[in-house]
C-alpha positions in Angstrom: 0.1 0.1 0.4 1.5 3.4 -0.7 1.3 6.1 2.1 -1.2 7.8 2.6 -2.4 11.6 2.5 -4.1 13.8 4.2 -5.2 17.0 1.9 -2.3 19.6 2.5 -3.1 23.0 4.2 -0.4 25.5 3.2 -0.1 26.5 0.2 3.7 26.2 1.3 2.3 22.2 1.8 0.8 22.1 -1.0 3.7 22.6 -3.2 6.0 21.2 -1.4 3.8 18.3 -1.8 3.5 18.5 -5.5 7.0 18.7 -6.3 7.7 15.3 -4.2 9.0 13.1 -6.6 7.3 10.0 -4.9 3.6 11.0 -4.7 1.8 8.4 -6.8 0.4 9.3 -10.1 -3.7 9.9 -8.5 -2.0 12.6 -5.9 -0.1 14.0 -8.8 -3.5 14.2 -11.1 -5.9 15.3 -8.2 -3.4 18.3 -7.0 -2.9 19.2 -11.2 -6.9 19.8 -11.2 -6.9 21.5 -7.9 -4.1 23.7 -9.2 -6.6 24.1 -11.8 -8.9 24.8 -10.5 -7.6 27.4 -8.2 -6.6 29.9 -11.3 -9.6 29.1 -12.5 -11.0 31.1 -9.8 -8.9 33.7 -9.2 -9.1 34.4 -12.6 -12.0 36.8 -12.2 -12.0 40.5 -11.7 -13.5 40.1 -8.5 -10.7 37.5 -7.6 -7.4 38.2 -8.9 -6.8 40.7 -6.7 -7.4 39.4 -3.4 -5.7 35.8 -4.9 -2.7 36.9 -7.2 0.3 36.9 -4.7 -1.5 33.0 -3.5 -1.9 32.0 -7.5 1.7 33.4 -8.2 3.0 31.2 -5.8 1.0 28.6 -7.0 2.6 29.7 -10.7 5.9 26.7 -9.7 3.8 24.3 -10.3 1.6 25.4 -12.8 2.2 23.6 -16.4 2.6 26.2 -19.2 -0.7 27.1 -20.5 -1.9 27.3 -16.5 1.0 29.9 -16.6 -0.1 31.7 -19.5 -4.1 31.9 -18.5 -2.4 33.1 -15.2 0.3 35.8 -16.7 -2.6 37.3 -18.9 -4.5 38.0 -16.1 -2.4 39.4 -13.7 -0.9 41.9 -16.9 -5.0 42.4 -17.3 -5.4 43.7 -14.3 -2.4 46.1 -14.5 -2.8 47.4 -18.0 -7.1 48.1 -16.2 -5.1 50.0 -13.0 -3.0 52.0 -15.3 -5.5 53.0 -17.7 -8.1 53.9 -14.7 -5.8 55.9 -13.2 -5.8 54.4 -9.8 -3.7 53.7 -8.1 -0.9 50.2 -8.7 -1.1 47.3 -6.2 2.3 46.9 -5.3 0.7 43.1 -4.5 -0.6 42.6 -8.1 3.3 44.0 -9.8 4.9 41.5 -7.3 2.8 38.4 -8.5 3.0 39.4 -12.3 7.5 39.2 -11.8 7.0 36.3 -9.7 5.0 34.4 -11.9 7.8 35.8 -14.7 10.3 34.5 -12.7 9.0 30.4 -12.1 8.7 30.6 -15.7 12.4 30.6 -16.8 12.2 26.7 -17.7 9.2 26.5 -19.6 8.5 30.3 -21.0 6.4 30.0 -24.4 6.7 32.8 -27.3 2.5 33.4 -25.9 4.2 34.7 -22.7 6.5 37.2 -24.8 3.5 38.4 -26.4 1.4 38.7 -23.3 3.7 41.3 -21.6 4.8 42.9 -25.2 0.2 44.1 -24.3 1.6 44.7 -21.2 4.4 47.1 -23.2 2.0 48.9 -25.7 0.1 49.4 -23.2 2.4 51.3 -20.8 4.2 52.8 -23.9 0.6 54.4 -24.7 0.0 55.4 -21.0 3.6 56.8 -21.0 3.2 58.9 -24.1 -0.3 60.3 -22.7 1.3 61.6 -19.1 4.2 63.0 -20.5 1.6 64.9 -22.7 -0.4 65.7 -19.8 2.6 66.6 -17.8 1.3 64.2 -14.7 5.3 63.6 -13.7 4.1 61.4 -11.3 2.2 59.0 -13.4 4.7 58.4 -15.3 7.3 57.6 -12.3 4.7 55.4 -11.3 4.6 53.8 -15.2 7.9 53.2 -15.1 8.4 51.6 -11.4 5.3 49.4 -13.2 7.6 49.0 -16.3 10.7 48.1 -14.8 9.7 45.4 -12.2 8.7 43.4 -15.4 12.1 43.6 -17.2 13.9 42.7 -14.8 11.9 39.5 -13.8 12.4 39.2 -17.6 16.0 40.0 -17.5 16.3 37.3 -14.7 14.8 34.7 -16.9 16.6 35.2 -19.9 13.9 36.3 -22.5 15.1 37.5 -25.7 12.0 37.5 -28.3 10.8 40.8 -28.1 9.8 42.4 -31.6 12.4 45.0 -31.8 11.2 47.2 -35.0 7.6 47.4 -32.8 8.5 47.2 -29.3 12.0 47.7 -28.3 13.2 49.9 -30.4 9.7 53.1 -29.8 10.5 52.3 -25.9 14.2 52.3 -25.9 13.2 55.9 -27.7 10.9 56.9 -25.4 12.6 55.4 -21.9 16.5 57.7 -23.0 14.0 60.9 -24.0 12.5 60.5 -20.5 15.9 59.9 -19.0 17.0 63.5 -19.6 13.9 64.8 -18.0 14.5 67.7 -15.1 12.7 65.2 -12.0 15.5 63.2 -11.0 12.7 60.2 -10.0 11.7 60.2 -13.3 14.4 60.4 -15.0 16.8 57.7 -13.0 13.0 55.6 -13.0 13.4 55.9 -17.2 17.0 55.1 -17.2 17.2 52.2 -14.8 14.0 50.6 -17.3 16.2 51.9 -20.2 19.3 49.5 -19.4 17.1 46.8 -18.2 15.8 46.5 -21.3 18.4 46.6 -23.2 19.3 43.5 -22.2 22.9 42.4 -19.7 25.6 39.9 -22.3 25.7 37.1 -20.9 28.2 36.8 -18.5 26.7 40.2 -16.9 23.7 38.3 -16.5 22.0 37.8 -13.0 19.8 35.7 -14.6 23.1 33.2 -12.8 20.8 30.5 -10.8 22.1 31.5 -7.6 20.7 35.4 -7.5 17.9 33.4 -9.0 16.8 31.8 -5.6 18.1 34.8 -3.6 15.4 36.8 -5.3 12.9 34.4 -4.9 13.2 33.5 -1.7 13.3 37.6 -1.4 10.4 38.2 -2.8 8.4 35.2 -0.2 10.7 36.1 2.7 9.8 40.5 2.3 5.2 39.3 1.4 5.6 37.4 4.1 7.3 39.1 7.0 6.1 42.1 8.7 7.0 45.4 8.1 8.4 45.9 11.0 10.1 42.7 11.7 13.8 43.1 9.7 14.9 39.8 7.1 17.0 37.0 8.5 19.0 38.1 5.3 21.2 34.3 6.5 18.2 32.6 6.2 16.5 33.6 2.9 20.8 32.9 1.7 20.2 29.3 3.2 16.6 29.1 1.1 18.6 30.4 -2.1 22.5 28.5 -2.0 20.6 24.8 -3.0 21.9 25.8 -6.6 25.4 27.2 -5.8 27.7 24.3 -5.0 31.2 25.8 -3.7 29.9 28.8 -2.4 28.7 28.9 1.3 28.4 32.1 2.6 26.8 35.3 1.5 30.0 36.9 1.9 32.1 34.9 -0.9 28.2 35.1 -3.7 29.1 39.0 -3.2 32.9 39.1 -3.2 33.4 36.3 -5.9 30.4 36.7 -8.1 29.5 40.0 -8.5 32.7 42.4 -7.4 34.7 40.8 -10.9 31.6 41.3 -12.8 30.0 44.6 -11.3 32.4 47.2 -13.6 30.5 46.6 -16.5 27.1 46.7 -15.6 25.5 49.4 -13.1 22.2 47.7 -13.5 23.3 44.7 -11.6 24.9 46.5 -8.9 21.5 48.0 -8.4 20.2 44.4 -8.5 22.2 43.1 -5.8 21.9 46.5 -3.6 18.1 46.7 -3.8 18.0 43.3 -2.2 20.3 43.9 0.7 18.2 47.0 1.3 15.1 44.9 1.1 16.2 42.3 3.4 16.9 45.3 5.4 21.0 44.0 5.4 23.2 46.7 6.2 26.4 45.9 7.2 26.6 43.3 4.1 25.2 46.5 2.0 28.0 49.0 3.0 30.2 46.2 2.9 29.4 45.6 -0.9 29.1 49.2 -1.8 33.2 50.0 -1.1 34.0 47.0 -2.9 31.6 47.4 -6.1 33.6 48.1 -9.1 30.9 50.4 -10.3 30.8 52.6 -7.2 32.4 55.7 -9.1 29.8 55.4 -12.0 26.8 58.2 -11.8 24.4 55.6 -13.0 24.9 53.3 -9.9 25.7 56.7 -7.1 21.9 58.0 -8.7 20.2 54.5 -9.2 21.3 54.1 -4.8 20.3 57.6 -3.5 17.0 56.7 -5.4 16.7 53.1 -3.4 18.1 55.4 -0.1 15.5 57.8 -0.6 13.0 55.0 0.1 14.6 53.9 3.6 14.3 55.3 7.2 17.0 57.9 7.9 18.4 56.4 10.6 19.4 53.6 8.1 20.3 56.0 5.5 23.2 58.0 7.9 25.3 54.4 8.0 25.2 54.1 4.2 25.4 57.4 2.8 29.2 57.6 4.7 29.6 55.1 2.3 28.8 56.5 -1.0 31.7 57.7 -2.7 31.7 61.1 -3.8 31.2 62.7 -7.5 31.7 65.4 -9.8 28.1 64.5 -11.4 25.4 67.3 -11.6 23.5 64.6 -11.2 24.6 62.8 -8.3 26.0 65.9 -6.6 22.0 67.1 -6.3 20.6 63.5 -5.2 23.2 63.8 -2.4 22.1 66.8 -1.3 18.5 65.9 -1.6 18.9 63.4 0.6 21.0 66.1 3.0 23.6 63.1 3.5 26.1 65.8 4.7 23.2 65.6 8.1 24.2 63.3 10.3 21.5 65.1 13.4 18.5 63.0 14.9 16.9 65.7 15.3 16.4 66.8 12.2 14.9 63.7 11.5 11.1 65.5 11.4 11.9 67.9 9.1 13.2 66.2 6.7 10.9 66.4 3.8 10.6 69.5 4.8 14.2 71.0 4.5 14.6 68.5 0.9 11.3 69.9 -1.0 12.6 73.8 0.0 16.1 73.7 -1.2 16.1 71.8 -4.0 12.9 74.4 -5.5 15.9 76.4 -5.9 18.0 74.4 -8.1 17.8 75.7 -11.4 18.7 72.4 -13.3 16.7 69.8 -11.5 13.5 69.4 -9.5 11.7 66.8 -7.5 8.1 67.3 -7.6 6.8 63.9 -5.1 7.7 61.7 -2.1 9.1 58.0 -4.2 7.6 54.7 -3.5 9.8 51.1 -3.4 7.5 49.3 -5.4 9.1 45.9 -4.6 7.7 46.0 -1.2 4.9 44.9 -1.1 4.5 43.9 2.8 2.4 46.6 4.0 -0.4 46.1 1.4 0.0 42.5 1.9 -3.0 40.1 3.5 -2.5 36.4 3.5 -4.9 34.5 2.1 -2.9 31.2 1.2 -5.1 28.5 3.5 -8.5 30.3 1.9 -7.5 30.1 -1.2 -6.1 26.9 -1.5 -9.6 26.0 1.3 -12.1 27.5 -1.6 -10.0 26.4 -4.9 -10.5 22.7 -2.7 -14.7 23.1 -2.5 -15.0 23.0 -6.0 -12.9 20.5 -7.4 -14.0 17.3 -7.7 -11.2 15.3 -8.2 -9.1 16.8 -5.3 -12.0 16.3 -2.7 -12.8 12.6 -4.3 -8.4 11.3 -4.1 -8.6 12.5 -0.1 -12.2 12.1 0.9 -11.0 8.2 -0.5 -7.9 8.9 1.2 -9.4 9.5 4.9 -12.0 6.7 4.2 -8.5 4.6 4.0 -6.9 6.4 7.1 -10.0 5.5 9.3 -9.7 2.2 8.5 -5.9 1.8 9.3 -5.3 4.2 11.9 -3.9 3.1 15.2 -2.2 0.7 13.4 -5.3 -0.6 12.3 -7.2 -1.1 15.3 -10.3 -1.4 13.3 -9.4 -4.5 11.3 -7.8 -6.2 14.2 -9.1 -10.0 14.8 -8.1 -10.7 18.4 -8.0 -14.6 19.6 -9.2 -15.4 22.7 -5.9 -14.6 24.3 -5.9 -11.2 23.5 -3.4 -11.3 20.9 -3.7 -10.3 16.7 -4.4 -13.3 14.9 -2.6 -12.5 11.2 -4.7 -12.0 8.7 -3.0 -13.8 6.3 -4.4 -16.9 9.1 -7.6 -16.0 9.1 -9.1 -19.0 6.8 -13.3 -18.4 5.8 -15.1 -21.1 3.7 -17.9 -20.2 1.7 -20.1 -22.6 0.3 -23.1 -21.6 -2.2 -26.7 -22.2 -0.7 -28.7 -24.8 -2.3 -25.9 -26.4 -4.3 -26.5 -29.8 -3.2 -22.6 -30.6 -4.9 -21.1 -28.3 -1.7 -19.5 -25.8 -4.2 -16.7 -24.1 -2.5 -16.0 -20.3 -3.2 -13.3 -18.3 -2.6 -14.0 -15.1 -1.2 -11.5 -13.3 -3.9 -13.6 -14.8 -6.4 -16.9 -13.5 -5.2 -17.9 -11.2 -8.0 -16.3 -13.2 -10.7 -18.7 -15.2 -13.4 -20.3 -17.5 -12.8 -23.2 -20.0 -14.4 -26.7 -20.1 -12.3 -29.4 -21.7 -14.0 -27.6 -22.1 -17.6 -26.6 -18.3 -17.7 -23.8 -16.9 -16.6 -23.9 -14.0 -14.8 -21.4 -11.4 -12.8 -22.6 -11.3 -9.1 -23.2 -7.8 -7.8 -25.4 -8.5 -4.9 -24.1 -11.3 -2.5 -25.4 -12.6 1.0 -23.4 -14.2 2.7 -25.0 -16.6 5.9 -23.1 -17.8 8.4 -24.3 -19.3 12.6 -23.0 -16.6 14.8 -18.9 -16.8 15.7 -18.1 -18.2 12.4 -16.3 -15.2 10.8 -18.9 -13.4 9.2 -17.1 -9.4 10.8 -13.4 -11.8 10.2 -14.0 -12.1 6.6 -15.4 -8.8 6.6 -13.0 -7.3 8.0 -10.5 -9.2 5.1 -12.0 -7.8 2.5 -11.1 -4.6 3.4 -7.9 -4.9 4.3 -6.7 -6.7 1.5 -8.6 -4.3 -0.9 -6.9 -1.8 0.8 -3.1 -3.7 1.1 -3.6 -6.3 -1.9 -5.7 -4.5 -3.9 -7.7 -6.6 -3.9 -11.5 -6.2 -6.2 -9.3 -2.5 -7.0 -10.0 -3.0 -10.4 -14.1 -3.7 -9.8 -14.1 -1.3 -6.8 -12.6 3.2 -6.3 -13.7 2.4 -2.3 -15.3 -0.4 0.1 -17.4 1.0 2.3 -18.6 -1.8 5.2 -20.3 -0.6 7.8 -21.6 -3.1 11.2 -24.9 -2.7 10.8 -25.3 -2.9 15.2 -24.4 0.9 14.6 -27.3 1.6 13.5 -29.2 0.6 16.3 -31.1 3.3 18.3 -30.5 5.9 15.6 -34.3 7.2 14.9 -34.1 10.1 13.0 -36.7 11.0 10.3 -34.3 12.0 8.3 -31.9 10.2 8.0 -29.2 10.3 5.0 -26.0 8.1 3.4 -24.7 11.2 4.5 -24.8 11.4 7.9 -23.9 8.1 8.2 -21.0 9.0 6.2 -20.2 11.9 8.7 -21.6 9.8 11.7 -19.0 6.6 10.9 -16.2 7.7 9.5 -16.0 11.1 9.5 -17.0 12.1 12.9 -13.6 12.8 14.4 -12.2 14.8 10.7 -12.2 18.3 10.5 -13.2 18.3 7.2 -15.5 16.0 7.9 -18.5 17.4 7.1 -17.4 18.0 3.5 -15.6 14.2 3.6 -19.5 12.9 4.1 -21.1 14.9 1.5 -18.2 14.3 -1.4 -18.2 10.6 -0.2 -22.6 11.1 -0.7 -21.5 12.6 -4.9 -19.5 9.9 -4.8 -22.2 6.6 -4.6 -24.1 8.8 -6.7 -22.2 9.3 -9.4 -20.5 6.6 -9.6 -22.5 3.7 -7.2 -21.0 0.5 -9.8 -17.3 1.4 -8.1 -18.1 1.5 -4.7 -18.6 -1.7 -2.9 -21.2 -2.0 0.6 -19.9 -4.4 3.3 -23.2 -4.4 5.5 -22.4 -6.5 8.8 -25.0 -8.3 10.4 -28.1 -7.8 9.3 -30.0 -10.5 12.0 -28.5 -6.8 14.3 -31.3 -4.4 13.0 -33.3 -6.5 11.7 -36.1 -6.0 14.3 -34.7 -2.8 15.7 -38.0 -0.6 13.3 -41.4 -0.8 12.7 -41.7 -1.2 8.9 -42.3 1.8 6.4 -41.0 3.9 9.4 -38.0 6.9 8.3 -35.1 4.1 10.0 -36.8 1.3 8.0 -36.7 2.5 4.4 -32.9 4.0 5.3 -32.0 0.3 6.0 -34.1 -0.3 2.6 -31.8 2.2 1.3 -28.7 0.2 2.0 -29.6 -2.9 1.5 -30.8 -1.9 -2.6 -27.4 -0.7 -2.9 -26.5 -1.7 -6.3 -22.8 -2.9 -5.7 -23.4 -4.8 -2.4 -22.3 -7.9 0.2 -24.8 -8.8 3.1 -24.0 -11.2 6.2 -26.1 -12.2 8.2 -27.4 -14.9 10.5 -29.8 -17.5 8.7 -32.9 -16.2 10.0 -32.7 -12.7 9.2 -34.0 -12.8 5.5 -37.6 -10.5 6.3 -36.2 -7.2 5.1 -34.4 -8.8 1.7 -35.5 -9.6 -1.7 -34.0 -13.3 -2.8 -34.8 -12.8 -6.4 -32.5 -9.0 -6.0 -29.5 -11.2 -5.0 -26.9 -12.4 -7.7 -25.0 -15.2 -5.0 -26.1 -16.6 -1.7 -23.3 -18.4 0.2 -22.9 -20.2 3.7 -19.4 -19.9 5.6 -18.2 -23.2 6.7 -15.7 -24.0 8.6 -11.7 -24.9 8.5 -10.7 -27.9 6.5 -8.8 -30.2 8.2 -5.8 -28.5 6.1 -6.3 -24.7 7.0 -6.5 -26.5 10.6 -3.2 -27.7 9.9 -1.5 -24.5 8.7 -2.8 -22.9 11.6 -1.6 -24.9 14.3 1.9 -25.6 12.8 2.2 -21.3 11.8 5.1 -19.8 14.0 3.0 -16.7 14.8 0.3 -19.0 16.3 2.4 -21.5 18.3 6.3 -20.9 17.9 7.1 -23.8 20.0 7.6 -26.6 17.3 6.6 -29.9 19.6 3.7 -28.6 21.2 2.2 -27.4 17.9 2.9 -31.3 16.9 1.1 -32.5 19.6 -1.7 -29.8 19.5 -2.3 -31.4 16.2 -2.2 -34.8 17.0 -4.9 -34.1 20.0 -7.1 -32.7 16.9 -5.8 -35.7 15.2 -7.7 -38.3 17.6 -11.1 -36.2 18.8 -12.5 -35.3 15.6 
């Protein structure tokens, strides 16, 4: 028997389960259907904004079709936000970037076309904002573009139409990079550099940094805004692809120090990671060793990043930044007040900056910058609700985990429900349970193995395939033991697995005392199998639906009809419910011989009787080491039995 798993509750558990190569084909299919249902559910205008981040994380396990559909919906939501003038949702934007990064191994032309539609929309909105003099709107759109292009660079997307999209965007960004408003100019310059692409030997698309960026995406989104991120923990999560590199410091020195001189853009990607994770010591160290530390574009970009950091954290970092003769760098430095070190000036900082810079004849600042990559302030974790709502809407997943829950019910506490206890109190191994069956009314005493109960057989000159079977036997002859063995062998030996998807064993005595006016199969399933399960009602309802849909593949084993045959008056609600059970299309009913009142014999395909052990079975039982460990004692017992038949 393969391991039996409950449904994953947390989104992280779902993803781990999906990526576990040891899970079976059936569970993989259930998870596939579940993830597809989840994406279908969130791909509406009403839910995409609420569940954007959850669906993005799920993109790790989506196929190409599902990922492209998710990508398209996220893009449409962002286009809608940039078109109607409403404020963009940072979580939506980060979700798009995260989704893009997950498609490194499966990027498709359709995905590029989806992003091309976003670029086309952003270009039109940028031109409109420029014509209307909307500097803050223009900056916001440039930030959106940068976040998306960063993610595309990370996975090496390169098939953007040059003439129709790439060149017009570059020309527009180059124009904006000369804007007097330095927030706008820096954002445009950064986006243009990202869009131009980085040579293969200087690309951020290394597995190590991609892993770190993904870890940072999750860490900074899930962490409290007031809590600093444990970079060491994130690094441990990301470095599995690194091989020999064991520390973040090694990574910075060995990987970036030799490369950042070629690309100030790449250096800014690293400083962004360090700022987002509040790794101030590592940031100071990186600034001191980066070969691009004197590059004006790098310095302007670094100042722009620090503009989104509190003054408390700015002070030490600003002292590490080299001076420059570049006008833009000096303007940024003055704007951030890097000469000031008095904390008492904190409350006056924004007023001072705006006052000083408005006197500048060359540059201007018209608004406060925002950090689009950090969405924690707007983040609410809906992952559990997201998964559960999708689960409720996915029949395949519900049916799979309902069957698992049923098997767990049978087998919990080391198969306690299926155990056969001897008079000594010891457990009898199931392979030593011998129950012989003969056909009722057959003068030849035709024996039937329980494994062949549903095999074709001849009756009245015709070949039948038994579906409804009655087994009678005196008290203590092994009827309940036989029922337990049926369930046991179905679970552990795949007995009848080609015929049935699940087996429902019901000791009918459990119905005694019930007198409800409207007792249903759903009520029975809950009371009998799932009353202690946290998903009890949903499992019971799912099993009921499964019986209705696939009744021919559900075997009812109704054990002990004699125990309830006189329990209710005829035509009472519980008597009618009992008739519903007895009337199932696939059923095995056990009873003592005299309890046939509720049964119509004409509806039975096969009637059997349990009989005692054969001589050979008794001998095997007595000599089994599990039954009698001392061989000499076993021989004496067998001799006694032979002498006293």
